[in-house]
C-alpha angles and dihedrals in degrees: 000000000000119000112251115241111231121229121228086258090055090051090049091053088052090049091242091123127029134226087244091056091049090050089048091053090050093047093048091055093045090052093047122010088198093056115139118253112294116248118216119207087246090070094255121124131197130200099219094193090055091047088054091048089055093050107072098196093048091047092050096046094044090052090056108087088201091067111114120243090247092054090047091053091047094050094048090048090050092050090049094049092047093042126105114235127201123233126230 
């Protein structure tokens, strides 16, 4: 049986990443959409742009220039939490 890959949300529930780190990943992306993958202290990294690409609603709303800054923050945060980081 294949080992299940945890999402960032799963890691948060296990206290392996913090809310502050998730917010930092979001903020880094919002500051620079070409930012390198975000590294959590746990050793996991997430490519926020790829997480957004895999989240259809986030991708759609972030492509819409009329989306408010608050909605943009929320959608990036959602994509990060639902995203699958790599370890190491």
